[in-house]
C-alpha positions in Angstrom: 37.0 143.5 216.8 35.8 142.5 219.9 32.6 141.1 221.2 30.3 143.2 222.8 26.8 142.2 224.5 23.9 144.7 224.8 20.7 144.4 226.3 17.9 146.5 226.8 15.4 146.4 229.7 13.2 149.0 227.8 10.4 147.8 225.4 11.4 147.3 222.0 8.6 149.7 220.7 10.4 152.7 221.9 12.7 154.2 219.1 15.4 155.7 221.8 16.5 153.2 224.5 19.6 153.4 226.4 21.4 149.9 224.9 20.2 150.8 221.4 21.6 154.4 221.6 24.7 152.9 222.7 25.0 150.4 220.1 24.3 153.2 217.3 27.2 155.4 219.1 29.3 152.5 219.0 28.6 151.6 215.4 29.3 155.2 214.4 32.7 154.9 216.1 33.3 151.7 214.2 33.5 149.4 217.1 32.3 146.4 215.5 31.6 145.3 212.0 28.5 143.1 212.3 25.3 143.2 214.9 23.8 139.7 215.9 20.4 139.5 217.4 18.2 136.6 218.0 15.2 137.8 216.3 14.4 140.9 214.5 11.9 142.0 217.0 14.3 142.3 219.5 15.9 145.3 218.0 12.5 147.0 217.3 9.0 146.7 216.6 8.2 149.8 214.5 8.9 149.0 210.6 10.3 152.6 210.2 12.5 152.2 213.1 13.9 149.0 212.1 14.7 150.3 208.6 16.2 153.2 209.8 18.6 151.3 212.1 19.3 148.8 209.1 20.0 151.9 207.0 22.7 153.2 209.6 24.4 149.7 209.7 24.4 149.5 205.9 25.7 153.1 205.4 28.3 152.0 208.1 29.2 148.8 206.3 28.0 146.9 209.3 26.6 143.4 208.7 23.3 142.6 210.4 22.5 138.9 211.2 19.1 137.7 212.8 19.7 134.1 214.0 16.1 133.0 214.0 15.1 134.3 210.5 18.7 133.7 208.8 18.3 137.0 206.4 21.0 138.1 204.4 20.0 142.0 204.2 22.6 142.7 201.6 20.5 141.6 198.9 17.1 142.7 197.4 15.2 139.7 198.6 16.7 139.8 202.0 15.5 143.4 202.6 12.1 142.4 201.3 12.1 139.5 203.9 13.2 142.0 206.7 10.6 144.5 205.6 7.8 141.8 205.9 9.1 140.5 209.4 9.6 143.9 210.8 5.9 144.5 209.7 5.0 141.3 211.5 6.8 142.2 214.5 5.1 145.6 214.6 1.6 143.7 214.1 2.4 141.6 217.2 3.3 144.6 219.3 -0.3 146.1 218.3 -2.1 143.0 218.9 -0.3 142.8 222.4 -1.5 146.4 223.1 -4.9 145.7 222.1 -5.1 142.5 224.3 -3.8 144.4 227.6 -6.1 147.4 227.0 -9.0 144.9 226.5 -7.8 143.0 229.8 -7.5 145.9 231.8 -10.8 147.4 230.7 -12.6 144.0 231.5 -10.9 144.1 234.9 -12.1 147.5 235.7 -15.8 146.7 234.9 -15.6 143.7 237.1 -14.5 146.2 239.8 -10.8 144.9 240.2 -8.7 147.4 241.7 -5.5 148.0 239.7 -2.3 149.1 240.8 -0.2 148.1 244.1 -2.3 147.6 247.0 -2.2 150.0 249.8 0.0 149.0 252.6 -2.9 149.8 255.0 -6.3 151.0 254.5 -6.8 154.4 255.9 -10.1 155.4 257.9 -11.5 159.1 257.3 -10.2 160.1 260.6 -6.9 158.8 259.6 -7.3 160.7 256.4 -8.1 163.8 258.1 -5.2 163.7 260.3 -2.7 163.1 257.3 -4.2 166.3 255.2 -3.9 168.4 258.4 -0.4 167.2 259.4 0.4 168.2 255.5 -1.0 171.7 255.6 1.2 172.1 258.7 4.4 171.0 256.7 4.9 167.6 257.4 6.6 165.8 254.5 4.8 162.9 252.1 7.5 160.6 253.4 7.1 161.3 257.2 3.4 160.8 256.9 3.4 157.8 255.1 6.0 156.1 257.7 4.0 157.6 260.6 0.7 156.2 259.5 2.1 152.9 258.0 0.9 153.6 254.5 2.9 154.0 251.1 4.2 157.3 249.8 2.0 157.3 246.7 -1.2 156.6 249.1 -0.2 159.7 250.9 0.3 161.4 247.8 -2.8 160.7 246.5 -4.6 161.8 249.7 -2.9 165.0 249.7 -3.4 166.3 246.5 -7.2 165.7 246.1 
């Protein structure tokens, strides 16, 4: 069997991710006999999703190894520890989401403008010009370039 490395750039909270989908597809094709992860929460953050993935591996006789937790999922005790650690990963994710939401709300209350800064602050006359040019058929991209601002800024101005 060959050694295959896969890494996702997508959140472990999502149940479908490109690298995970590829891993499961390759598992079904019997391209490997074991999956090794640094920590369980790198595979996923949802208990049900982690258990589903593990069950897929088990049904295909694929060994699952977590280096940090040193768990043997082939035993009842190992499965119990896996389930508890999956629940902890899920809890950690929930706490992170709560903290981020709380931080964003706090920033908004303080008047912090979230998101990318505009390339250029547009005065009311420029806003009027942009909207008029858009009504005449100018593209958003052309308007952004002509007025030295971002495409998104022009989009927002023209959609209100």
